[in-house]
C-alpha positions as CSV (number, residue, x, y, z in Angstrom):
1,W,9.0,-12.7,-3.1
2,G,8.9,-11.5,-6.7
3,D,10.5,-14.5,-8.4
4,F,10.9,-18.2,-7.8
5,A,14.1,-18.0,-6.6
6,H,13.0,-16.2,-3.6
7,F,10.1,-18.4,-3.6
8,T,12.4,-21.2,-3.3
9,I,14.3,-19.6,-0.2
10,Y,10.9,-18.8,1.5
11,T,10.2,-22.6,1.0
12,A,13.3,-23.5,2.6
13,Q,12.8,-21.6,5.5
14,V,9.1,-22.8,6.0
15,N,10.6,-26.3,5.7
16,S,13.5,-25.7,8.0
17,F,13.3,-29.5,9.3
18,M,13.5,-30.7,5.9
19,P,16.9,-31.2,4.3
20,S,17.8,-28.0,2.4
21,G,18.3,-29.8,-0.9
22,L,14.6,-30.6,-1.3
23,A,13.8,-27.0,-1.0
24,L,13.5,-26.7,-5.1
25,T,11.5,-29.8,-5.2
26,L,8.7,-28.7,-2.6
27,A,8.7,-25.4,-4.3
28,V,7.9,-26.7,-7.5
29,L,5.6,-29.3,-6.3
30,G,3.9,-26.9,-4.2
31,T,3.3,-24.5,-6.8
32,I,2.1,-27.3,-8.9
33,F,-0.5,-28.7,-6.5
34,E,-1.5,-25.1,-5.8
35,S,-2.3,-24.2,-9.3
36,L,-3.9,-27.7,-10.3
37,F,-6.3,-27.5,-7.0
38,G,-7.2,-23.8,-7.5
39,V,-7.8,-24.0,-11.3
40,A,-10.2,-26.9,-10.5
41,L,-12.0,-25.2,-7.7
42,V,-12.5,-22.2,-9.7
43,L,-13.9,-24.3,-12.5
44,G,-15.8,-26.5,-10.2
45,L,-14.0,-29.7,-12.0
46,F,-13.5,-32.8,-9.6
47,T,-14.3,-30.3,-7.0
48,R,-14.3,-32.7,-3.9
49,A,-11.2,-34.3,-4.9
50,A,-9.5,-30.8,-5.3
51,A,-11.2,-29.7,-2.0
52,I,-9.7,-32.7,-0.3
53,G,-6.3,-31.9,-1.9
54,S,-6.4,-28.1,-0.9
55,A,-7.3,-29.2,2.8
56,C,-4.5,-31.4,2.8
57,L,-1.9,-29.4,1.2
58,L,-2.8,-26.4,3.5
59,A,-2.7,-28.3,6.5
60,I,0.9,-29.6,5.6
61,F,1.7,-25.8,4.9
62,A,0.2,-24.6,8.0
63,F,1.9,-27.3,10.3
64,S,5.3,-26.6,8.2
65,M,5.0,-22.8,9.2
66,T,4.1,-23.5,12.8
67,I,7.1,-25.9,13.2
68,S,9.7,-23.5,11.7
69,L,8.1,-20.3,12.1
70,G,6.0,-20.4,14.9
71,I,2.2,-20.4,15.5
72,K,1.8,-16.7,14.8
73,A,2.8,-17.2,10.9
74,P,0.1,-19.6,9.8
75,L,-2.6,-17.6,11.8
76,D,-1.5,-14.1,10.4
77,Y,-2.0,-15.5,6.9
78,S,-5.3,-17.7,7.9
79,V,-3.6,-20.8,6.9
80,F,-5.7,-22.7,9.3
81,G,-8.9,-21.0,8.4
82,D,-8.4,-21.8,4.7
83,C,-7.9,-25.3,5.4
84,A,-11.1,-25.6,7.2
85,A,-13.0,-23.9,4.9
86,A,-11.6,-26.5,2.3
87,M,-12.5,-29.5,4.7
88,L,-16.0,-27.6,5.0
89,L,-16.4,-27.8,0.8
90,T,-15.6,-31.4,0.9
91,Q,-19.2,-32.0,2.8
92,W,-21.2,-30.3,0.1
93,H,-23.3,-32.7,-2.1
94,R,-24.1,-30.4,-5.2
95,F,-21.9,-27.4,-6.6
96,R,-23.8,-25.1,-8.5
97,W,-22.5,-23.5,-11.6
98,S,-19.9,-25.7,-11.8
99,I,-18.7,-28.7,-14.5
100,D,-19.4,-31.3,-11.9
101,D,-23.0,-30.1,-11.8
102,L,-23.1,-29.8,-15.6
103,V,-22.0,-33.4,-16.1
104,A,-24.3,-34.8,-13.1
105,R,-27.6,-33.1,-14.8
106,K,-26.5,-34.3,-18.1
107,H,-26.4,-37.9,-16.8
108,E,-29.7,-37.3,-14.8
109,Q,-31.4,-36.3,-18.1
110,T,-30.0,-38.9,-20.4
111,P,-32.8,-41.4,-20.7
112,T,-31.8,-45.1,-20.0
113,Q,-32.4,-47.2,-22.9
114,P,-34.5,-50.2,-21.8
115,S,-32.8,-53.5,-22.2
116,P,-33.4,-55.9,-24.9
117,C,-35.8,-58.7,-24.0
118,V,-34.7,-62.4,-24.7
119,V,-37.3,-64.8,-25.4
120,T,-36.1,-68.1,-25.0
C-alpha cells in the first residue's frame, strides 16, 4: 500500500458492506489492535488474551474479505490458517520464554507466609 491513505482505501474495499465513512475508523482500529496483539504475542505478555483477540480479529478480517472480495482473497493471504493458528495458541497451557511464564514461575517460587496463629 505504501501509506496510510492507500491502506484506508483498501480497508474500504475489504469492508464494502459497511458505510464508506467508517473506513478511516476501521483502518485506525485495525492497526491499533493488530499492533497491540502482535507486540503482546512477541513479548509473551497476556499471551492467551492476545491469541483470542488475534483469532477474533483475523476471523473478522477473513469473513470481510470473503464477503467483499470472494473466497480466493483470504485463501491467498492464509488468513483462515492464521486464525486457526491463533485459536490453537489459546489452548496452550504454558508459554516458555515469555513474560507470562516468568511471572508464573516467580509466583510459584515465592514462599507463602504462614498465617499468624491467634490464641484465644
